N, C-alpha and C positions, 0 to 999 in steps of 0.2 A: 471563571477559570475550567481547563475542560481536567475530567478526570480519566484515566486510562486504565483499562482493567486489559490485562495479559494471564494469559491462561491457555495451555497448562506450560512448566517447565519442559525447554524442548531447544533443539539449536536454535531455531527460529526465534524464541522466545528470549535467548541469549543474546544474541544479535541486537533484537527490540530495543533489550532493558540498556546496551550499550550506548545504543545510538541515541535514541529517545532523550535520557535522561529526564532533565528538569522544565526543558526548553518550552514544554506545550502544555505545562501543567502537572498534575499528582500523577506518577504512573505505580501504579498497584501491581506486584508479580505476585502470581496466584497458583500455588502446586497441587496438585489435586492428590498425591501420593505420599507416603515416607522418602521413598528414593529421588523424587523429583525434588521435593524441601531440603534433604540435605544435601544434594548436588549443588543445587542451587546458591545454598548456605556457605557452601565450600569455596566456589568460585566467585562468593565477595557479596552476594545480593543477599535481601533481607524478606524473603517469600514469605507468604501468608498461607499455612495450610488449611486446604478447604474445599471439600466436591462443591461443583459446583452445577450439578448435576441436579442438584438441590434445589427448588424453588426458593426455599425458605433463605438457604445460602444465598443465592441472587439477591436477593432483597438486600440481605446484611450488608452485602458488598456494595450495594447503592446502585443497582439497576432498577430502572424504573425512577430515580430521583437525581442523587447526583453522579452515573456512570455518563460519559459523552460518548467516549469508545472503548468497544468491544473487542480483543482480537483475541481470536480463538485458535489457538496455532499448535496444538498438541502433534504427536506423530502419529495416534489415531483416528480415524476418519468418522469410526461408528462415534466416537467422543466428541469431534466437532459439529457432527451433524447435528445432535441431541441437544448440546448448550445453546448452540444457533437458535432450534426451534423455539427452547425455554425463553432463550434473552427476548429473543422477539414476540414472544407471549406476551411476556410483561411490560414490553416497551416498545413502541412504534418509534420513538425517536432517537436510539441510540444506532449510533452507526459500527455495523457489525463488520469485522475482516475474518475473515475463516480461509485456514490453510486445505486446499486439496491435493489429493496424491492425483491424481487423474482427472478427463475429462468428466466421467460420470459421476463422481462426487463433487465436481464442481457445480454441475446440475443440480444434482439434490441440493446445497447448500445455498443459490439462487431461492429456488422454491422454499428454502428455508426459510428466509429471510435477510441472510447476507446481503450486506449492501457490497461488500467486493470479494473475491477469493483470489488466492497466490496460488497458483498451481505451477509445483515446482518442475515437472515433468515436461509439459509445455513451454517453460520459460530455456531449460535446460536444450529441448532440439531447437529451439530457434536464436538462444544467443541472443534474448530480447525477453526484456523484463517487463510485468506492469508493477506499479506502486501505487502506495497511496496514497492518501488524500494531502500528504503533508512533504514539505522538501527534506526532511530527514529521513526517509523511507527512502531516498536514492540511494543514500549513503548505506544503509542497512541494507538492501536486495543487492548493493554490487559487493558489501563485503562478503554477502552469502555464499554469491556466485562465483567472485572471481579472488577469496581473499587467497587461495594459496597463489596463484599465479601469477595475479593482475595483468590479465590476458590482455584486456580493454586499454590500460593504461599504459602497456608495452608496446601497445600498435598506435598510442597515441588517439585511442576510441575515448572519449567521455560522452557523459550524460548531461544536457544542461537544459535547466528553466529558463523562458524566455517570454517577457511579458509583454505585451502588445499594447504599443502607443495608443493613444487617438489620433487618427489622421494617417497613421502609418498606410504602408502597401498590403498589410495584412489585416487593418482594420477592415470588418464587413467582407472577406475574402470566404472561401470555404476551402479547407483542406484538399478539395481536387483542382481549385484554382492557383493554390499555391504551390503544388507541383512540387515539391522541395527533394521529393526521393528523387527524380531526373535534374531539377536545379541544380541542386546542390549536395546532392549524394548524400543525403541525412533518412532519416527514419522519424517519425514521429510518433510517438509510443500513444500519445495522448493530448486531452486539453483540459489543463483545469479552469471548468466553464464559470466564471465571474455572475453570471446571471442565474445559474441552477444550480442558487446554494452553494454558490463554488464545491459543485460535485466534480469528478475526473470523469469526462468522457473518453474512454478507450477508442485509441484509433483503429477498432474493428466494425467495417459498415458506417462507418460513421464520416465518409470522403464529405457528404453533403452539410457536417456539422456549418453552422456559421460562425467565422471568429471576428468576436468584437475588443474593445479597447478595455484592459483588465484582464483578460484572459490570458493564462500559461501556457505556452508549448511547450511541451514535456519531449523533445529531442536526442537523438544518439548519434555520433557521428565521428567524422577527423574535428580537431577543435579551432582549424583555420577554416574551414566550412560552415564553422557555426559559426564564426565569429563574421563570416561573409555575408551570412544568412541575414545575423543578426543587425547588421550596419546598411543592410540596402532593405532589408521588407520591415525592421520593427523600429 
C-alpha cells in the first residue's frame, strides 16, 4: 500500500486531497504552521501540524520507511527546495513531486532530487499541463487550471489516457512515427512507460521514445479525434 505525504497546505494541496482520496492508499496532509493547519481543518480535512524542514520529523512521518510518495506543494519555492533536498537525502526511493513557480525553480528542484515538478506558469502559458504518475492527477490538475470556466470541456477538449495493446498500430512505434498532432490533431502530453518502472516520460525531446504494449499515452484534444486515434491505432 502506498503512503502519500502532502506538504504544505495550499490550493494545490487542497485539490490533491479532494482528488486522490484513499484510492491509492494512505494520504497524509501535513501543515507547516498554525494558519495552514486551521485553514485545512476548517475546510474539512484532518491535517497534522509538523515542520518537515526538520529531518527528525521527516523520519517520524515515515520518510525512508513507509512513505512512497512525497508531494511538496508549498506556495514558497524556498520551502519546496529545502524539503525536497531533505527528503532525497533520507531516501533515494521516495517519489518526490514538487511545485515550481518558474523555470529556474524547476531546475533547482530537479537538481535537488525531485522526480517531477509542476510549473504552473509554464502550464498556464501553454494551456497544457504536466501530470503526476497517476490517472487521478489528470482530474486534479484539470480542476486547478479550469475549475472556474471549464474552458476545455466547453470546447469539447478532453484529456485521455490510452493503453497501448500488443500488436496494435502503435506498438513498437515512436512518437515521431505516430505523428498524432498532424494525423489526429492531438497533443501527446507524455507516456507512462510500462518498462521503465512505470515512469512518466514527458513529451519534451522524447519523440524518439519507443512505444510498447502496456504503455499509456496521455493525450489532449477533441473527444471524437481521440476516439478515432483509439480505434485506428490502439
